[in-house]
Biopython code that builds the backbone (N, CA, C, O; Angstrom):
import numpy as np
from Bio.PDB.StructureBuilder import StructureBuilder

atoms = [
    (1, "MET", "N", (-9.060, 8.827, 1.778)),
    (1, "MET", "CA", (-10.453, 8.856, 1.338)),
    (1, "MET", "C", (-10.506, 8.503, -0.146)),
    (1, "MET", "O", (-9.789, 9.101, -0.949)),
    (2, "PRO", "N", (-11.342, 7.546, -0.514)),
    (2, "PRO", "CA", (-11.468, 7.145, -1.918)),
    (2, "PRO", "C", (-12.048, 8.272, -2.765)),
    (2, "PRO", "O", (-12.891, 9.036, -2.295)),
    (3, "GLY", "N", (-11.597, 8.375, -4.015)),
    (3, "GLY", "CA", (-12.081, 9.426, -4.896)),
    (3, "GLY", "C", (-13.094, 8.960, -5.927)),
    (3, "GLY", "O", (-13.568, 9.761, -6.733)),
    (4, "SER", "N", (-13.429, 7.693, -5.912)),
    (4, "SER", "CA", (-14.389, 7.151, -6.872)),
    (4, "SER", "C", (-15.088, 5.952, -6.238)),
    (4, "SER", "O", (-14.684, 5.474, -5.178)),
    (5, "LYS", "N", (-16.121, 5.481, -6.888)),
    (5, "LYS", "CA", (-16.794, 4.281, -6.379)),
    (5, "LYS", "C", (-15.853, 3.082, -6.404)),
    (5, "LYS", "O", (-15.893, 2.241, -5.506)),
    (6, "GLY", "N", (-15.015, 3.002, -7.421)),
    (6, "GLY", "CA", (-14.026, 1.926, -7.482)),
    (6, "GLY", "C", (-13.045, 2.011, -6.326)),
    (6, "GLY", "O", (-12.704, 0.995, -5.720)),
    (7, "GLY", "N", (-12.590, 3.220, -6.018)),
    (7, "GLY", "CA", (-11.715, 3.420, -4.870)),
    (7, "GLY", "C", (-12.415, 3.075, -3.569)),
    (7, "GLY", "O", (-11.809, 2.516, -2.656)),
    (8, "GLY", "N", (-13.686, 3.409, -3.491)),
    (8, "GLY", "CA", (-14.465, 3.066, -2.303)),
    (8, "GLY", "C", (-14.589, 1.564, -2.120)),
    (8, "GLY", "O", (-14.505, 1.061, -1.000)),
    (9, "LEU", "N", (-14.789, 0.848, -3.219)),
    (9, "LEU", "CA", (-14.865, -0.608, -3.128)),
    (9, "LEU", "C", (-13.523, -1.191, -2.716)),
    (9, "LEU", "O", (-13.469, -2.094, -1.881)),
    (10, "ARG", "N", (-12.443, -0.688, -3.291)),
    (10, "ARG", "CA", (-11.100, -1.153, -2.891)),
    (10, "ARG", "C", (-10.890, -0.942, -1.388)),
    (10, "ARG", "O", (-10.411, -1.837, -0.691)),
    (11, "PHE", "N", (-11.252, 0.248, -0.896)),
    (11, "PHE", "CA", (-11.085, 0.580, 0.508)),
    (11, "PHE", "C", (-11.938, -0.339, 1.389)),
    (11, "PHE", "O", (-11.444, -0.888, 2.374)),
    (12, "ALA", "N", (-13.206, -0.504, 1.038)),
    (12, "ALA", "CA", (-14.103, -1.345, 1.834)),
    (12, "ALA", "C", (-13.624, -2.793, 1.853)),
    (12, "ALA", "O", (-13.620, -3.437, 2.902)),
    (13, "ALA", "N", (-13.226, -3.294, 0.703)),
    (13, "ALA", "CA", (-12.769, -4.684, 0.638)),
    (13, "ALA", "C", (-11.503, -4.873, 1.477)),
    (13, "ALA", "O", (-11.383, -5.856, 2.208)),
    (14, "ALA", "N", (-10.567, -3.938, 1.372)),
    (14, "ALA", "CA", (-9.333, -4.046, 2.156)),
    (14, "ALA", "C", (-9.625, -3.950, 3.644)),
    (14, "ALA", "O", (-9.041, -4.683, 4.442)),
    (15, "THR", "N", (-10.521, -3.056, 4.021)),
    (15, "THR", "CA", (-10.873, -2.873, 5.428)),
    (15, "THR", "C", (-11.509, -4.136, 6.007)),
    (15, "THR", "O", (-11.272, -4.483, 7.164)),
    (16, "MET", "N", (-12.310, -4.812, 5.204)),
    (16, "MET", "CA", (-13.005, -6.008, 5.676)),
    (16, "MET", "C", (-12.242, -7.292, 5.388)),
    (16, "MET", "O", (-12.683, -8.377, 5.767)),
    (17, "GLY", "N", (-11.101, -7.175, 4.721)),
    (17, "GLY", "CA", (-10.308, -8.357, 4.405)),
    (17, "GLY", "C", (-10.927, -9.244, 3.347)),
    (17, "GLY", "O", (-10.737, -10.460, 3.358)),
    (18, "VAL", "N", (-11.667, -8.637, 2.432)),
    (18, "VAL", "CA", (-12.332, -9.388, 1.366)),
    (18, "VAL", "C", (-11.545, -9.194, 0.069)),
    (18, "VAL", "O", (-11.298, -8.055, -0.330)),
    (19, "PRO", "N", (-11.151, -10.268, -0.588)),
    (19, "PRO", "CA", (-10.472, -10.117, -1.879)),
    (19, "PRO", "C", (-11.398, -9.451, -2.906)),
    (19, "PRO", "O", (-12.593, -9.746, -2.947)),
    (20, "LEU", "N", (-10.854, -8.569, -3.723)),
    (20, "LEU", "CA", (-11.674, -7.912, -4.747)),
    (20, "LEU", "C", (-12.333, -8.929, -5.668)),
    (20, "LEU", "O", (-13.419, -8.681, -6.192)),
    (21, "ALA", "N", (-11.691, -10.061, -5.868)),
    (21, "ALA", "CA", (-12.274, -11.104, -6.717)),
    (21, "ALA", "C", (-13.597, -11.612, -6.156)),
    (21, "ALA", "O", (-14.396, -12.190, -6.892)),
    (22, "ASP", "N", (-13.837, -11.406, -4.876)),
    (22, "ASP", "CA", (-15.068, -11.868, -4.235)),
    (22, "ASP", "C", (-16.109, -10.768, -4.089)),
    (22, "ASP", "O", (-17.067, -10.924, -3.332)),
    (23, "THR", "N", (-15.937, -9.660, -4.800)),
    (23, "THR", "CA", (-16.882, -8.555, -4.709)),
    (23, "THR", "C", (-17.753, -8.477, -5.955)),
    (23, "THR", "O", (-17.399, -8.981, -7.021)),
    (24, "VAL", "N", (-18.900, -7.833, -5.788)),
    (24, "VAL", "CA", (-19.851, -7.624, -6.880)),
    (24, "VAL", "C", (-20.275, -6.163, -6.854)),
    (24, "VAL", "O", (-20.501, -5.593, -5.787)),
    (25, "ALA", "N", (-20.381, -5.568, -8.023)),
    (25, "ALA", "CA", (-20.895, -4.207, -8.148)),
    (25, "ALA", "C", (-21.998, -4.209, -9.201)),
    (25, "ALA", "O", (-21.920, -4.917, -10.204)),
    (26, "ILE", "N", (-23.010, -3.413, -8.955)),
    (26, "ILE", "CA", (-24.116, -3.281, -9.900)),
    (26, "ILE", "C", (-24.319, -1.799, -10.170)),
    (26, "ILE", "O", (-24.483, -1.013, -9.237)),
    (27, "GLY", "N", (-24.310, -1.416, -11.438)),
    (27, "GLY", "CA", (-24.466, -0.011, -11.777)),
    (27, "GLY", "C", (-25.231, 0.193, -13.067)),
    (27, "GLY", "O", (-25.557, -0.756, -13.779)),
    (28, "ASP", "N", (-25.512, 1.470, -13.352)),
    (28, "ASP", "CA", (-26.292, 1.760, -14.550)),
    (28, "ASP", "C", (-25.850, 3.018, -15.302)),
    (28, "ASP", "O", (-26.435, 3.362, -16.329)),
    (29, "SER", "N", (-24.821, 3.705, -14.796)),
    (29, "SER", "CA", (-24.434, 4.939, -15.480)),
    (29, "SER", "C", (-22.923, 5.156, -15.434)),
    (29, "SER", "O", (-22.177, 4.339, -14.894)),
    (30, "ASP", "N", (-22.493, 6.274, -16.011)),
    (30, "ASP", "CA", (-21.057, 6.525, -16.122)),
    (30, "ASP", "C", (-20.362, 6.688, -14.772)),
    (30, "ASP", "O", (-19.150, 6.494, -14.684)),
    (31, "ASN", "N", (-21.097, 7.036, -13.726)),
    (31, "ASN", "CA", (-20.454, 7.153, -12.418)),
    (31, "ASN", "C", (-20.196, 5.789, -11.783)),
    (31, "ASN", "O", (-19.614, 5.719, -10.700)),
    (32, "ASP", "N", (-20.613, 4.716, -12.429)),
    (32, "ASP", "CA", (-20.398, 3.354, -11.938)),
    (32, "ASP", "C", (-19.283, 2.620, -12.681)),
    (32, "ASP", "O", (-19.021, 1.452, -12.393)),
    (33, "LEU", "N", (-18.632, 3.273, -13.619)),
    (33, "LEU", "CA", (-17.621, 2.599, -14.437)),
    (33, "LEU", "C", (-16.482, 2.054, -13.595)),
    (33, "LEU", "O", (-16.097, 0.897, -13.764)),
    (34, "THR", "N", (-15.930, 2.859, -12.688)),
    (34, "THR", "CA", (-14.771, 2.397, -11.927)),
    (34, "THR", "C", (-15.119, 1.247, -11.002)),
    (34, "THR", "O", (-14.314, 0.332, -10.829)),
    (35, "VAL", "N", (-16.290, 1.274, -10.411)),
    (35, "VAL", "CA", (-16.650, 0.193, -9.486)),
    (35, "VAL", "C", (-16.897, -1.103, -10.265)),
    (35, "VAL", "O", (-16.550, -2.182, -9.784)),
    (36, "ASN", "N", (-17.482, -1.014, -11.445)),
    (36, "ASN", "CA", (-17.696, -2.222, -12.247)),
    (36, "ASN", "C", (-16.378, -2.784, -12.765)),
    (36, "ASN", "O", (-16.255, -3.994, -12.952)),
    (37, "GLU", "N", (-15.400, -1.926, -12.999)),
    (37, "GLU", "CA", (-14.091, -2.388, -13.460)),
    (37, "GLU", "C", (-13.289, -3.012, -12.323)),
    (37, "GLU", "O", (-12.523, -3.947, -12.557)),
    (38, "VAL", "N", (-13.447, -2.519, -11.103)),
    (38, "VAL", "CA", (-12.688, -3.000, -9.947)),
    (38, "VAL", "C", (-13.275, -4.283, -9.358)),
    (38, "VAL", "O", (-12.533, -5.155, -8.906)),
    (39, "ALA", "N", (-14.568, -4.396, -9.362)),
    (39, "ALA", "CA", (-15.246, -5.533, -8.721)),
    (39, "ALA", "C", (-14.890, -6.857, -9.393)),
    (39, "ALA", "O", (-14.577, -6.911, -10.582)),
    (40, "GLY", "N", (-14.948, -7.908, -8.604)),
    (40, "GLY", "CA", (-14.745, -9.236, -9.158)),
    (40, "GLY", "C", (-15.770, -9.553, -10.235)),
    (40, "GLY", "O", (-15.450, -10.162, -11.255)),
    (41, "ILE", "N", (-17.003, -9.131, -9.994)),
    (41, "ILE", "CA", (-18.072, -9.242, -10.986)),
    (41, "ILE", "C", (-18.728, -7.877, -11.088)),
    (41, "ILE", "O", (-19.261, -7.365, -10.104)),
    (42, "GLY", "N", (-18.692, -7.291, -12.267)),
    (42, "GLY", "CA", (-19.354, -6.014, -12.524)),
    (42, "GLY", "C", (-20.601, -6.256, -13.357)),
    (42, "GLY", "O", (-20.546, -6.874, -14.421)),
    (43, "ILE", "N", (-21.723, -5.759, -12.859)),
    (43, "ILE", "CA", (-23.008, -5.977, -13.521)),
    (43, "ILE", "C", (-23.614, -4.630, -13.884)),
    (43, "ILE", "O", (-23.605, -3.702, -13.075)),
    (44, "ALA", "N", (-24.132, -4.524, -15.079)),
    (44, "ALA", "CA", (-24.856, -3.327, -15.501)),
    (44, "ALA", "C", (-26.335, -3.678, -15.630)),
    (44, "ALA", "O", (-26.696, -4.803, -15.974)),
    (45, "MET", "N", (-27.160, -2.711, -15.351)),
    (45, "MET", "CA", (-28.595, -2.905, -15.512)),
    (45, "MET", "C", (-28.951, -2.753, -16.990)),
    (45, "MET", "O", (-28.371, -1.931, -17.698)),
    (46, "GLY", "N", (-29.900, -3.545, -17.437)),
    (46, "GLY", "CA", (-30.288, -3.556, -18.840)),
    (46, "GLY", "C", (-30.794, -2.230, -19.353)),
    (46, "GLY", "O", (-30.678, -1.942, -20.545)),
    (47, "ASN", "N", (-31.354, -1.419, -18.477)),
    (47, "ASN", "CA", (-31.843, -0.100, -18.879)),
    (47, "ASN", "C", (-30.800, 0.989, -18.643)),
    (47, "ASN", "O", (-31.101, 2.177, -18.760)),
    (48, "GLY", "N", (-29.577, 0.585, -18.311)),
    (48, "GLY", "CA", (-28.513, 1.547, -18.026)),
    (48, "GLY", "C", (-27.867, 2.105, -19.280)),
    (48, "GLY", "O", (-28.206, 1.733, -20.403)),
    (49, "GLU", "N", (-26.930, 3.006, -19.053)),
    (49, "GLU", "CA", (-26.196, 3.629, -20.152)),
    (49, "GLU", "C", (-25.269, 2.606, -20.804)),
    (49, "GLU", "O", (-24.786, 1.683, -20.148)),
    (50, "GLN", "N", (-25.030, 2.781, -22.093)),
    (50, "GLN", "CA", (-24.187, 1.845, -22.841)),
    (50, "GLN", "C", (-22.782, 1.754, -22.256)),
    (50, "GLN", "O", (-22.190, 0.675, -22.239)),
    (51, "CYS", "N", (-22.247, 2.863, -21.780)),
    (51, "CYS", "CA", (-20.900, 2.831, -21.215)),
    (51, "CYS", "C", (-20.835, 1.922, -19.990)),
    (51, "CYS", "O", (-19.820, 1.264, -19.763)),
    (52, "ALA", "N", (-21.906, 1.879, -19.199)),
    (52, "ALA", "CA", (-21.949, 0.983, -18.034)),
    (52, "ALA", "C", (-22.003, -0.470, -18.494)),
    (52, "ALA", "O", (-21.352, -1.338, -17.912)),
    (53, "LYS", "N", (-22.773, -0.723, -19.528)),
    (53, "LYS", "CA", (-22.868, -2.082, -20.068)),
    (53, "LYS", "C", (-21.514, -2.540, -20.620)),
    (53, "LYS", "O", (-21.122, -3.694, -20.444)),
    (54, "ASP", "N", (-20.811, -1.634, -21.282)),
    (54, "ASP", "CA", (-19.502, -1.967, -21.849)),
    (54, "ASP", "C", (-18.466, -2.274, -20.770)),
    (54, "ASP", "O", (-17.565, -3.083, -20.991)),
    (55, "ALA", "N", (-18.585, -1.641, -19.614)),
    (55, "ALA", "CA", (-17.620, -1.834, -18.524)),
    (55, "ALA", "C", (-17.940, -3.052, -17.664)),
    (55, "ALA", "O", (-17.112, -3.479, -16.859)),
    (56, "ALA", "N", (-19.127, -3.608, -17.828)),
    (56, "ALA", "CA", (-19.584, -4.698, -16.963)),
    (56, "ALA", "C", (-19.173, -6.066, -17.508)),
    (56, "ALA", "O", (-18.896, -6.233, -18.696)),
    (57, "ASP", "N", (-19.147, -7.034, -16.595)),
    (57, "ASP", "CA", (-18.911, -8.421, -17.002)),
    (57, "ASP", "C", (-20.153, -9.018, -17.643)),
    (57, "ASP", "O", (-20.059, -9.819, -18.574)),
    (58, "TRP", "N", (-21.312, -8.625, -17.141)),
    (58, "TRP", "CA", (-22.549, -9.028, -17.773)),
    (58, "TRP", "C", (-23.645, -8.014, -17.490)),
    (58, "TRP", "O", (-23.544, -7.196, -16.576)),
    (59, "VAL", "N", (-24.695, -8.092, -18.300)),
    (59, "VAL", "CA", (-25.797, -7.138, -18.229)),
    (59, "VAL", "C", (-27.039, -7.859, -17.734)),
    (59, "VAL", "O", (-27.451, -8.876, -18.291)),
    (60, "ALA", "N", (-27.623, -7.315, -16.682)),
    (60, "ALA", "CA", (-28.865, -7.863, -16.125)),
    (60, "ALA", "C", (-30.050, -7.329, -16.912)),
    (60, "ALA", "O", (-29.895, -6.473, -17.784)),
    (61, "ASP", "N", (-31.211, -7.831, -16.604)),
    (61, "ASP", "CA", (-32.439, -7.296, -17.193)),
    (61, "ASP", "C", (-32.642, -5.864, -16.708)),
    (61, "ASP", "O", (-31.963, -5.410, -15.787)),
    (62, "ALA", "N", (-33.568, -5.167, -17.328)),
    (62, "ALA", "CA", (-33.895, -3.803, -16.924)),
    (62, "ALA", "C", (-34.529, -3.789, -15.538)),
    (62, "ALA", "O", (-35.119, -4.777, -15.101)),
    (63, "MET", "N", (-34.402, -2.667, -14.861)),
    (63, "MET", "CA", (-34.967, -2.532, -13.517)),
    (63, "MET", "C", (-36.469, -2.787, -13.495)),
    (63, "MET", "O", (-36.981, -3.414, -12.568)),
    (64, "ASP", "N", (-37.177, -2.303, -14.512)),
    (64, "ASP", "CA", (-38.633, -2.441, -14.506)),
    (64, "ASP", "C", (-39.109, -3.845, -14.867)),
    (64, "ASP", "O", (-40.312, -4.098, -14.916)),
    (65, "THR", "N", (-38.174, -4.756, -15.119)),
    (65, "THR", "CA", (-38.534, -6.163, -15.338)),
    (65, "THR", "C", (-37.829, -7.047, -14.310)),
    (65, "THR", "O", (-37.422, -8.172, -14.602)),
    (66, "SER", "N", (-37.697, -6.504, -13.102)),
    (66, "SER", "CA", (-37.091, -7.229, -11.968)),
    (66, "SER", "C", (-35.629, -7.586, -12.209)),
    (66, "SER", "O", (-35.155, -8.626, -11.751)),
    (67, "GLY", "N", (-34.920, -6.729, -12.925)),
    (67, "GLY", "CA", (-33.523, -6.994, -13.253)),
    (67, "GLY", "C", (-32.629, -7.191, -12.048)),
    (67, "GLY", "O", (-31.755, -8.058, -12.062)),
    (68, "LEU", "N", (-32.832, -6.404, -11.006)),
    (68, "LEU", "CA", (-32.001, -6.546, -9.813)),
    (68, "LEU", "C", (-32.264, -7.884, -9.132)),
    (68, "LEU", "O", (-31.327, -8.568, -8.721)),
    (69, "ALA", "N", (-33.520, -8.254, -9.013)),
    (69, "ALA", "CA", (-33.865, -9.552, -8.411)),
    (69, "ALA", "C", (-33.279, -10.698, -9.229)),
    (69, "ALA", "O", (-32.759, -11.661, -8.667)),
    (70, "HIS", "N", (-33.361, -10.598, -10.539)),
    (70, "HIS", "CA", (-32.812, -11.651, -11.394)),
    (70, "HIS", "C", (-31.285, -11.717, -11.270)),
    (70, "HIS", "O", (-30.706, -12.803, -11.310)),
    (71, "ALA", "N", (-30.636, -10.560, -11.120)),
    (71, "ALA", "CA", (-29.181, -10.555, -10.939)),
    (71, "ALA", "C", (-28.824, -11.256, -9.638)),
    (71, "ALA", "O", (-27.882, -12.048, -9.606)),
    (72, "PHE", "N", (-29.560, -10.979, -8.563)),
    (72, "PHE", "CA", (-29.311, -11.652, -7.287)),
    (72, "PHE", "C", (-29.533, -13.154, -7.403)),
    (72, "PHE", "O", (-28.781, -13.944, -6.833)),
    (73, "GLU", "N", (-30.566, -13.545, -8.141)),
    (73, "GLU", "CA", (-30.813, -14.984, -8.341)),
    (73, "GLU", "C", (-29.657, -15.619, -9.107)),
    (73, "GLU", "O", (-29.202, -16.705, -8.749)),
    (74, "ARG", "N", (-29.179, -14.955, -10.155)),
    (74, "ARG", "CA", (-28.082, -15.494, -10.950)),
    (74, "ARG", "C", (-26.814, -15.631, -10.099)),
    (74, "ARG", "O", (-26.036, -16.569, -10.275)),
    (75, "LEU", "N", (-26.618, -14.689, -9.181)),
    (75, "LEU", "CA", (-25.464, -14.741, -8.283)),
    (75, "LEU", "C", (-25.636, -15.776, -7.181)),
    (75, "LEU", "O", (-24.675, -16.120, -6.493)),
    (76, "GLY", "N", (-26.849, -16.269, -7.012)),
    (76, "GLY", "CA", (-27.117, -17.237, -5.950)),
    (76, "GLY", "C", (-27.313, -16.609, -4.583)),
    (76, "GLY", "O", (-27.177, -17.276, -3.557)),
    (77, "VAL", "N", (-27.634, -15.321, -4.576)),
    (77, "VAL", "CA", (-27.836, -14.604, -3.317)),
    (77, "VAL", "C", (-29.200, -14.919, -2.720)),
    (77, "VAL", "O", (-29.343, -14.979, -1.499)),
    (78, "VAL", "N", (-30.191, -15.117, -3.559)),
    (78, "VAL", "CA", (-31.551, -15.442, -3.078)),
    (78, "VAL", "C", (-32.032, -16.719, -3.721)),
    (78, "VAL", "O", (-33.148, -17.163, -3.451)),
]
sb = StructureBuilder()
sb.init_structure("model")
sb.init_model(0)
sb.init_chain("A")
sb.init_seg("    ")
for serial, (resi, resn, name, xyz) in enumerate(atoms, 1):
    if name == "N":
        sb.init_residue(resn, " ", resi, " ")
    sb.init_atom(name, np.array(xyz, "f"), 0.0, 1.0, " ", f" {name:<3s}", serial, name[0])
structure = sb.get_structure()
């Protein structure tokens, strides 16, 4: 059983046969640090805690300015 969000992502990726380099994590607080460090692309929300921003590969806009939607657009998901 994984002990952190990062461990959970490692477990899920291994179970599904997905390379970690092909994963994305989006977080906004200190409980998201491990998942942003493990993911192929770690994204922090613009209104998130500074520690989350520091651990991320890039910072999206704030949630109240459609930051999640813009992150998905930048990733090419939508």
